[in-house]
mmCIF file of the N, C-alpha and C atoms, coordinates in Angstrom:
data_MODEL
# 
_entry.id   MODEL 
# 
loop_
_atom_site.group_PDB 
_atom_site.id 
_atom_site.type_symbol 
_atom_site.label_atom_id 
_atom_site.label_alt_id 
_atom_site.label_comp_id 
_atom_site.label_asym_id 
_atom_site.label_entity_id 
_atom_site.label_seq_id 
_atom_site.pdbx_PDB_ins_code 
_atom_site.Cartn_x 
_atom_site.Cartn_y 
_atom_site.Cartn_z 
_atom_site.occupancy 
_atom_site.B_iso_or_equiv 
_atom_site.pdbx_formal_charge 
_atom_site.auth_seq_id 
_atom_site.auth_comp_id 
_atom_site.auth_asym_id 
_atom_site.auth_atom_id 
_atom_site.pdbx_PDB_model_num 
ATOM 1   N N  . MET A 1 1  ? 2.923  4.237  -18.105 1.00 0.00 ? 1  MET A N  1 
ATOM 2   C CA . MET A 1 1  ? 3.754  4.536  -18.231 1.00 0.00 ? 1  MET A CA 1 
ATOM 3   C C  . MET A 1 1  ? 3.842  5.213  -16.762 1.00 0.00 ? 1  MET A C  1 
ATOM 4   N N  . PRO A 1 2  ? 5.268  5.716  -15.951 1.00 0.00 ? 2  PRO A N  1 
ATOM 5   C CA . PRO A 1 2  ? 5.047  6.740  -15.497 1.00 0.00 ? 2  PRO A CA 1 
ATOM 6   C C  . PRO A 1 2  ? 4.561  8.270  -14.766 1.00 0.00 ? 2  PRO A C  1 
ATOM 7   N N  . ASP A 1 3  ? 3.972  8.743  -14.378 1.00 0.00 ? 3  ASP A N  1 
ATOM 8   C CA . ASP A 1 3  ? 3.070  9.669  -14.437 1.00 0.00 ? 3  ASP A CA 1 
ATOM 9   C C  . ASP A 1 3  ? 4.276  10.481 -13.801 1.00 0.00 ? 3  ASP A C  1 
ATOM 10  N N  . THR A 1 4  ? 4.104  10.710 -12.734 1.00 0.00 ? 4  THR A N  1 
ATOM 11  C CA . THR A 1 4  ? 4.514  12.125 -11.593 1.00 0.00 ? 4  THR A CA 1 
ATOM 12  C C  . THR A 1 4  ? 6.712  11.883 -11.981 1.00 0.00 ? 4  THR A C  1 
ATOM 13  N N  . ILE A 1 5  ? 6.547  13.206 -11.451 1.00 0.00 ? 5  ILE A N  1 
ATOM 14  C CA . ILE A 1 5  ? 7.818  13.819 -11.771 1.00 0.00 ? 5  ILE A CA 1 
ATOM 15  C C  . ILE A 1 5  ? 9.122  12.486 -10.984 1.00 0.00 ? 5  ILE A C  1 
ATOM 16  N N  . GLU A 1 6  ? 8.994  12.067 -9.761  1.00 0.00 ? 6  GLU A N  1 
ATOM 17  C CA . GLU A 1 6  ? 9.394  10.970 -9.102  1.00 0.00 ? 6  GLU A CA 1 
ATOM 18  C C  . GLU A 1 6  ? 9.650  9.864  -10.357 1.00 0.00 ? 6  GLU A C  1 
ATOM 19  N N  . ASP A 1 7  ? 8.257  9.569  -10.466 1.00 0.00 ? 7  ASP A N  1 
ATOM 20  C CA . ASP A 1 7  ? 8.423  7.997  -11.234 1.00 0.00 ? 7  ASP A CA 1 
ATOM 21  C C  . ASP A 1 7  ? 9.112  8.230  -12.055 1.00 0.00 ? 7  ASP A C  1 
ATOM 22  N N  . ILE A 1 8  ? 8.866  9.294  -13.025 1.00 0.00 ? 8  ILE A N  1 
ATOM 23  C CA . ILE A 1 8  ? 9.784  9.225  -14.179 1.00 0.00 ? 8  ILE A CA 1 
ATOM 24  C C  . ILE A 1 8  ? 11.471 9.324  -13.702 1.00 0.00 ? 8  ILE A C  1 
ATOM 25  N N  . LYS A 1 9  ? 12.050 10.450 -12.625 1.00 0.00 ? 9  LYS A N  1 
ATOM 26  C CA . LYS A 1 9  ? 12.975 10.808 -13.271 1.00 0.00 ? 9  LYS A CA 1 
ATOM 27  C C  . LYS A 1 9  ? 13.867 8.787  -12.235 1.00 0.00 ? 9  LYS A C  1 
ATOM 28  N N  . LYS A 1 10 ? 13.025 8.193  -11.788 1.00 0.00 ? 10 LYS A N  1 
ATOM 29  C CA . LYS A 1 10 ? 13.229 6.740  -11.387 1.00 0.00 ? 10 LYS A CA 1 
ATOM 30  C C  . LYS A 1 10 ? 13.537 5.898  -12.335 1.00 0.00 ? 10 LYS A C  1 
ATOM 31  N N  . ARG A 1 11 ? 12.048 5.793  -13.696 1.00 0.00 ? 11 ARG A N  1 
ATOM 32  C CA . ARG A 1 11 ? 12.256 4.311  -15.200 1.00 0.00 ? 11 ARG A CA 1 
ATOM 33  C C  . ARG A 1 11 ? 13.616 5.407  -15.321 1.00 0.00 ? 11 ARG A C  1 
ATOM 34  N N  . LEU A 1 12 ? 13.933 6.605  -15.906 1.00 0.00 ? 12 LEU A N  1 
ATOM 35  C CA . LEU A 1 12 ? 14.569 7.774  -15.834 1.00 0.00 ? 12 LEU A CA 1 
ATOM 36  C C  . LEU A 1 12 ? 15.971 7.160  -16.114 1.00 0.00 ? 12 LEU A C  1 
ATOM 37  N N  . GLU A 1 13 ? 16.174 6.641  -14.186 1.00 0.00 ? 13 GLU A N  1 
ATOM 38  C CA . GLU A 1 13 ? 17.742 6.000  -13.767 1.00 0.00 ? 13 GLU A CA 1 
ATOM 39  C C  . GLU A 1 13 ? 17.154 4.059  -14.662 1.00 0.00 ? 13 GLU A C  1 
ATOM 40  N N  . GLU A 1 14 ? 16.266 4.365  -14.196 1.00 0.00 ? 14 GLU A N  1 
ATOM 41  C CA . GLU A 1 14 ? 16.988 2.491  -15.181 1.00 0.00 ? 14 GLU A CA 1 
ATOM 42  C C  . GLU A 1 14 ? 16.502 2.174  -16.069 1.00 0.00 ? 14 GLU A C  1 
ATOM 43  N N  . LEU A 1 15 ? 16.673 2.958  -16.791 1.00 0.00 ? 15 LEU A N  1 
ATOM 44  C CA . LEU A 1 15 ? 16.705 3.145  -18.050 1.00 0.00 ? 15 LEU A CA 1 
ATOM 45  C C  . LEU A 1 15 ? 18.050 3.938  -18.908 1.00 0.00 ? 15 LEU A C  1 
ATOM 46  N N  . ASP A 1 16 ? 18.732 4.407  -18.431 1.00 0.00 ? 16 ASP A N  1 
ATOM 47  C CA . ASP A 1 16 ? 20.547 5.043  -18.130 1.00 0.00 ? 16 ASP A CA 1 
ATOM 48  C C  . ASP A 1 16 ? 21.402 3.733  -18.067 1.00 0.00 ? 16 ASP A C  1 
ATOM 49  N N  . ILE A 1 17 ? 20.597 2.642  -17.370 1.00 0.00 ? 17 ILE A N  1 
ATOM 50  C CA . ILE A 1 17 ? 21.713 1.439  -16.575 1.00 0.00 ? 17 ILE A CA 1 
ATOM 51  C C  . ILE A 1 17 ? 21.218 0.568  -17.836 1.00 0.00 ? 17 ILE A C  1 
ATOM 52  N N  . LEU A 1 18 ? 19.606 0.406  -17.823 1.00 0.00 ? 18 LEU A N  1 
ATOM 53  C CA . LEU A 1 18 ? 19.506 -0.771 -19.518 1.00 0.00 ? 18 LEU A CA 1 
ATOM 54  C C  . LEU A 1 18 ? 20.425 0.577  -20.693 1.00 0.00 ? 18 LEU A C  1 
ATOM 55  N N  . ILE A 1 19 ? 20.942 0.907  -20.971 1.00 0.00 ? 19 ILE A N  1 
ATOM 56  C CA . ILE A 1 19 ? 20.855 1.438  -22.280 1.00 0.00 ? 19 ILE A CA 1 
ATOM 57  C C  . ILE A 1 19 ? 22.670 1.500  -22.335 1.00 0.00 ? 19 ILE A C  1 
ATOM 58  N N  . ARG A 1 20 ? 23.292 1.264  -20.904 1.00 0.00 ? 20 ARG A N  1 
ATOM 59  C CA . ARG A 1 20 ? 23.937 1.195  -20.653 1.00 0.00 ? 20 ARG A CA 1 
ATOM 60  C C  . ARG A 1 20 ? 24.867 -0.560 -20.824 1.00 0.00 ? 20 ARG A C  1 
ATOM 61  N N  . GLU A 1 21 ? 24.011 -0.953 -20.520 1.00 0.00 ? 21 GLU A N  1 
ATOM 62  C CA . GLU A 1 21 ? 24.199 -2.159 -19.696 1.00 0.00 ? 21 GLU A CA 1 
ATOM 63  C C  . GLU A 1 21 ? 24.307 -3.068 -21.947 1.00 0.00 ? 21 GLU A C  1 
ATOM 64  N N  . THR A 1 22 ? 22.380 -3.070 -22.911 1.00 0.00 ? 22 THR A N  1 
ATOM 65  C CA . THR A 1 22 ? 23.024 -2.815 -23.986 1.00 0.00 ? 22 THR A CA 1 
ATOM 66  C C  . THR A 1 22 ? 23.732 -2.550 -24.527 1.00 0.00 ? 22 THR A C  1 
ATOM 67  N N  . GLU A 1 23 ? 24.047 -1.572 -24.843 1.00 0.00 ? 23 GLU A N  1 
ATOM 68  C CA . GLU A 1 23 ? 25.380 -0.896 -25.425 1.00 0.00 ? 23 GLU A CA 1 
ATOM 69  C C  . GLU A 1 23 ? 26.337 -1.641 -25.889 1.00 0.00 ? 23 GLU A C  1 
ATOM 70  N N  . ALA A 1 24 ? 27.067 -2.317 -23.630 1.00 0.00 ? 24 ALA A N  1 
ATOM 71  C CA . ALA A 1 24 ? 28.000 -2.911 -23.334 1.00 0.00 ? 24 ALA A CA 1 
ATOM 72  C C  . ALA A 1 24 ? 27.914 -4.448 -24.461 1.00 0.00 ? 24 ALA A C  1 
ATOM 73  N N  . ARG A 1 25 ? 26.870 -4.652 -24.591 1.00 0.00 ? 25 ARG A N  1 
ATOM 74  C CA . ARG A 1 25 ? 26.915 -5.750 -25.345 1.00 0.00 ? 25 ARG A CA 1 
ATOM 75  C C  . ARG A 1 25 ? 26.970 -5.707 -26.284 1.00 0.00 ? 25 ARG A C  1 
ATOM 76  N N  . LEU A 1 26 ? 26.234 -5.013 -27.346 1.00 0.00 ? 26 LEU A N  1 
ATOM 77  C CA . LEU A 1 26 ? 26.906 -4.243 -29.111 1.00 0.00 ? 26 LEU A CA 1 
ATOM 78  C C  . LEU A 1 26 ? 28.151 -5.251 -29.031 1.00 0.00 ? 26 LEU A C  1 
ATOM 79  N N  . PRO A 1 27 ? 28.617 -5.882 -29.536 1.00 0.00 ? 27 PRO A N  1 
ATOM 80  C CA . PRO A 1 27 ? 29.347 -6.034 -30.562 1.00 0.00 ? 27 PRO A CA 1 
ATOM 81  C C  . PRO A 1 27 ? 30.276 -5.224 -31.533 1.00 0.00 ? 27 PRO A C  1 
ATOM 82  N N  . ALA A 1 28 ? 32.040 -4.669 -31.249 1.00 0.00 ? 28 ALA A N  1 
ATOM 83  C CA . ALA A 1 28 ? 32.540 -4.050 -32.683 1.00 0.00 ? 28 ALA A CA 1 
ATOM 84  C C  . ALA A 1 28 ? 32.205 -4.199 -33.659 1.00 0.00 ? 28 ALA A C  1 
ATOM 85  N N  . HIS A 1 29 ? 31.948 -5.518 -34.602 1.00 0.00 ? 29 HIS A N  1 
ATOM 86  C CA . HIS A 1 29 ? 30.894 -5.593 -35.343 1.00 0.00 ? 29 HIS A CA 1 
ATOM 87  C C  . HIS A 1 29 ? 29.764 -6.370 -35.591 1.00 0.00 ? 29 HIS A C  1 
ATOM 88  N N  . SER A 1 30 ? 29.198 -6.052 -36.692 1.00 0.00 ? 30 SER A N  1 
ATOM 89  C CA . SER A 1 30 ? 28.653 -7.122 -36.953 1.00 0.00 ? 30 SER A CA 1 
ATOM 90  C C  . SER A 1 30 ? 27.299 -7.337 -35.530 1.00 0.00 ? 30 SER A C  1 
ATOM 91  N N  . THR A 1 31 ? 26.443 -5.685 -35.643 1.00 0.00 ? 31 THR A N  1 
ATOM 92  C CA . THR A 1 31 ? 25.092 -5.626 -34.185 1.00 0.00 ? 31 THR A CA 1 
ATOM 93  C C  . THR A 1 31 ? 24.918 -6.411 -34.661 1.00 0.00 ? 31 THR A C  1 
ATOM 94  N N  . LYS A 1 32 ? 24.194 -7.176 -33.201 1.00 0.00 ? 32 LYS A N  1 
ATOM 95  C CA . LYS A 1 32 ? 23.163 -8.173 -33.152 1.00 0.00 ? 32 LYS A CA 1 
ATOM 96  C C  . LYS A 1 32 ? 21.713 -8.348 -33.399 1.00 0.00 ? 32 LYS A C  1 
ATOM 97  N N  . PRO A 1 33 ? 20.883 -7.368 -34.052 1.00 0.00 ? 33 PRO A N  1 
ATOM 98  C CA . PRO A 1 33 ? 19.679 -7.009 -34.143 1.00 0.00 ? 33 PRO A CA 1 
ATOM 99  C C  . PRO A 1 33 ? 18.686 -7.529 -33.665 1.00 0.00 ? 33 PRO A C  1 
ATOM 100 N N  . PRO A 1 34 ? 19.087 -7.845 -33.564 1.00 0.00 ? 34 PRO A N  1 
ATOM 101 C CA . PRO A 1 34 ? 18.138 -8.620 -31.159 1.00 0.00 ? 34 PRO A CA 1 
ATOM 102 C C  . PRO A 1 34 ? 18.150 -7.777 -30.608 1.00 0.00 ? 34 PRO A C  1 
ATOM 103 N N  . VAL A 1 35 ? 19.100 -6.599 -29.804 1.00 0.00 ? 35 VAL A N  1 
ATOM 104 C CA . VAL A 1 35 ? 20.146 -6.554 -29.083 1.00 0.00 ? 35 VAL A CA 1 
ATOM 105 C C  . VAL A 1 35 ? 20.002 -4.493 -29.977 1.00 0.00 ? 35 VAL A C  1 
ATOM 106 N N  . MET A 1 36 ? 20.176 -4.486 -31.145 1.00 0.00 ? 36 MET A N  1 
ATOM 107 C CA . MET A 1 36 ? 19.909 -3.132 -31.391 1.00 0.00 ? 36 MET A CA 1 
ATOM 108 C C  . MET A 1 36 ? 18.270 -2.748 -31.055 1.00 0.00 ? 36 MET A C  1 
ATOM 109 N N  . VAL A 1 37 ? 17.628 -4.175 -31.490 1.00 0.00 ? 37 VAL A N  1 
ATOM 110 C CA . VAL A 1 37 ? 16.243 -3.786 -31.094 1.00 0.00 ? 37 VAL A CA 1 
ATOM 111 C C  . VAL A 1 37 ? 15.747 -2.749 -29.433 1.00 0.00 ? 37 VAL A C  1 
ATOM 112 N N  . ASP A 1 38 ? 16.503 -4.219 -28.983 1.00 0.00 ? 38 ASP A N  1 
ATOM 113 C CA . ASP A 1 38 ? 16.845 -3.412 -27.291 1.00 0.00 ? 38 ASP A CA 1 
ATOM 114 C C  . ASP A 1 38 ? 16.720 -2.206 -27.054 1.00 0.00 ? 38 ASP A C  1 
ATOM 115 N N  . LEU A 1 39 ? 18.365 -2.043 -27.957 1.00 0.00 ? 39 LEU A N  1 
ATOM 116 C CA . LEU A 1 39 ? 18.548 -0.189 -27.756 1.00 0.00 ? 39 LEU A CA 1 
ATOM 117 C C  . LEU A 1 39 ? 17.669 0.437  -27.965 1.00 0.00 ? 39 LEU A C  1 
ATOM 118 N N  . LEU A 1 40 ? 17.069 0.252  -28.426 1.00 0.00 ? 40 LEU A N  1 
ATOM 119 C CA . LEU A 1 40 ? 16.284 1.571  -29.311 1.00 0.00 ? 40 LEU A CA 1 
ATOM 120 C C  . LEU A 1 40 ? 15.075 1.596  -28.688 1.00 0.00 ? 40 LEU A C  1 
ATOM 121 N N  . GLU A 1 41 ? 14.952 0.278  -28.800 1.00 0.00 ? 41 GLU A N  1 
ATOM 122 C CA . GLU A 1 41 ? 13.213 1.119  -28.013 1.00 0.00 ? 41 GLU A CA 1 
ATOM 123 C C  . GLU A 1 41 ? 13.500 2.001  -26.267 1.00 0.00 ? 41 GLU A C  1 
ATOM 124 N N  . TYR A 1 42 ? 14.807 1.335  -25.235 1.00 0.00 ? 42 TYR A N  1 
ATOM 125 C CA . TYR A 1 42 ? 15.411 1.753  -24.619 1.00 0.00 ? 42 TYR A CA 1 
ATOM 126 C C  . TYR A 1 42 ? 15.451 3.529  -24.522 1.00 0.00 ? 42 TYR A C  1 
ATOM 127 N N  . GLU A 1 43 ? 15.968 3.591  -25.930 1.00 0.00 ? 43 GLU A N  1 
ATOM 128 C CA . GLU A 1 43 ? 16.136 4.993  -25.606 1.00 0.00 ? 43 GLU A CA 1 
ATOM 129 C C  . GLU A 1 43 ? 15.023 6.055  -26.380 1.00 0.00 ? 43 GLU A C  1 
ATOM 130 N N  . ASP A 1 44 ? 14.238 5.561  -27.174 1.00 0.00 ? 44 ASP A N  1 
ATOM 131 C CA . ASP A 1 44 ? 12.936 5.682  -27.623 1.00 0.00 ? 44 ASP A CA 1 
ATOM 132 C C  . ASP A 1 44 ? 12.118 6.366  -26.366 1.00 0.00 ? 44 ASP A C  1 
ATOM 133 N N  . GLU A 1 45 ? 11.796 5.189  -25.202 1.00 0.00 ? 45 GLU A N  1 
ATOM 134 C CA . GLU A 1 45 ? 11.113 5.328  -23.904 1.00 0.00 ? 45 GLU A CA 1 
ATOM 135 C C  . GLU A 1 45 ? 11.495 6.053  -23.267 1.00 0.00 ? 45 GLU A C  1 
ATOM 136 N N  . TYR A 1 46 ? 13.541 6.379  -23.686 1.00 0.00 ? 46 TYR A N  1 
ATOM 137 C CA . TYR A 1 46 ? 14.264 7.486  -22.515 1.00 0.00 ? 46 TYR A CA 1 
ATOM 138 C C  . TYR A 1 46 ? 13.936 8.859  -22.874 1.00 0.00 ? 46 TYR A C  1 
ATOM 139 N N  . ASP A 1 47 ? 13.930 9.090  -24.106 1.00 0.00 ? 47 ASP A N  1 
ATOM 140 C CA . ASP A 1 47 ? 13.597 10.200 -24.881 1.00 0.00 ? 47 ASP A CA 1 
ATOM 141 C C  . ASP A 1 47 ? 12.029 10.763 -24.503 1.00 0.00 ? 47 ASP A C  1 
ATOM 142 N N  . VAL A 1 48 ? 11.190 9.320  -24.623 1.00 0.00 ? 48 VAL A N  1 
ATOM 143 C CA . VAL A 1 48 ? 8.916  10.275 -24.175 1.00 0.00 ? 48 VAL A CA 1 
ATOM 144 C C  . VAL A 1 48 ? 9.306  10.494 -23.480 1.00 0.00 ? 48 VAL A C  1 
ATOM 145 N N  . LEU A 1 49 ? 10.066 9.982  -22.778 1.00 0.00 ? 49 LEU A N  1 
ATOM 146 C CA . LEU A 1 49 ? 9.881  10.315 -20.449 1.00 0.00 ? 49 LEU A CA 1 
ATOM 147 C C  . LEU A 1 49 ? 11.027 11.873 -19.778 1.00 0.00 ? 49 LEU A C  1 
ATOM 148 N N  . LEU A 1 50 ? 11.718 11.732 -20.832 1.00 0.00 ? 50 LEU A N  1 
ATOM 149 C CA . LEU A 1 50 ? 12.555 13.209 -21.247 1.00 0.00 ? 50 LEU A CA 1 
ATOM 150 C C  . LEU A 1 50 ? 11.676 14.528 -21.281 1.00 0.00 ? 50 LEU A C  1 
ATOM 151 N N  . LYS A 1 51 ? 10.946 14.548 -22.540 1.00 0.00 ? 51 LYS A N  1 
ATOM 152 C CA . LYS A 1 51 ? 9.750  15.448 -22.960 1.00 0.00 ? 51 LYS A CA 1 
ATOM 153 C C  . LYS A 1 51 ? 9.015  15.343 -21.625 1.00 0.00 ? 51 LYS A C  1 
ATOM 154 N N  . LYS A 1 52 ? 8.780  14.378 -21.014 1.00 0.00 ? 52 LYS A N  1 
ATOM 155 C CA . LYS A 1 52 ? 7.496  14.237 -20.651 1.00 0.00 ? 52 LYS A CA 1 
ATOM 156 C C  . LYS A 1 52 ? 7.181  15.369 -19.394 1.00 0.00 ? 52 LYS A C  1 
ATOM 157 N N  . LEU A 1 53 ? 8.216  14.833 -18.776 1.00 0.00 ? 53 LEU A N  1 
ATOM 158 C CA . LEU A 1 53 ? 9.173  15.631 -16.886 1.00 0.00 ? 53 LEU A CA 1 
ATOM 159 C C  . LEU A 1 53 ? 9.745  16.669 -17.585 1.00 0.00 ? 53 LEU A C  1 
ATOM 160 N N  . ASN A 1 54 ? 10.065 17.441 -18.472 1.00 0.00 ? 54 ASN A N  1 
ATOM 161 C CA . ASN A 1 54 ? 10.505 18.902 -18.825 1.00 0.00 ? 54 ASN A CA 1 
ATOM 162 C C  . ASN A 1 54 ? 9.081  18.929 -19.008 1.00 0.00 ? 54 ASN A C  1 
ATOM 163 N N  . GLY A 1 55 ? 8.637  18.994 -19.575 1.00 0.00 ? 55 GLY A N  1 
ATOM 164 C CA . GLY A 1 55 ? 6.713  19.242 -19.353 1.00 0.00 ? 55 GLY A CA 1 
ATOM 165 C C  . GLY A 1 55 ? 5.624  19.920 -18.074 1.00 0.00 ? 55 GLY A C  1 
ATOM 166 N N  . LEU A 1 56 ? 6.544  18.519 -18.026 1.00 0.00 ? 56 LEU A N  1 
ATOM 167 C CA . LEU A 1 56 ? 5.913  18.910 -16.187 1.00 0.00 ? 56 LEU A CA 1 
ATOM 168 C C  . LEU A 1 56 ? 6.179  19.243 -14.806 1.00 0.00 ? 56 LEU A C  1 
ATOM 169 N N  . LYS A 1 57 ? 7.701  20.246 -15.464 1.00 0.00 ? 57 LYS A N  1 
ATOM 170 C CA . LYS A 1 57 ? 8.824  20.516 -14.579 1.00 0.00 ? 57 LYS A CA 1 
ATOM 171 C C  . LYS A 1 57 ? 8.278  21.832 -15.610 1.00 0.00 ? 57 LYS A C  1 
ATOM 172 N N  . ASN A 1 58 ? 7.933  22.355 -16.179 1.00 0.00 ? 58 ASN A N  1 
ATOM 173 C CA . ASN A 1 58 ? 7.408  23.875 -16.843 1.00 0.00 ? 58 ASN A CA 1 
ATOM 174 C C  . ASN A 1 58 ? 5.756  24.264 -16.588 1.00 0.00 ? 58 ASN A C  1 
ATOM 175 N N  . MET A 1 59 ? 4.841  23.099 -15.606 1.00 0.00 ? 59 MET A N  1 
ATOM 176 C CA . MET A 1 59 ? 3.760  24.377 -15.512 1.00 0.00 ? 59 MET A CA 1 
ATOM 177 C C  . MET A 1 59 ? 3.731  24.879 -13.897 1.00 0.00 ? 59 MET A C  1 
# 
């Protein structure tokens, strides 16, 4: 997991792209479980890194 502010920002940008691409793969009906799992994992990592970044900025 990234430790510096620069690394975290870079990974957040990558995750943002992955999240948008994954959301685009979701069908309008009957969501595919593997795609949904990917999306949830990306969103979870994004949230963790965002909290970490905010913690580093407040130091």
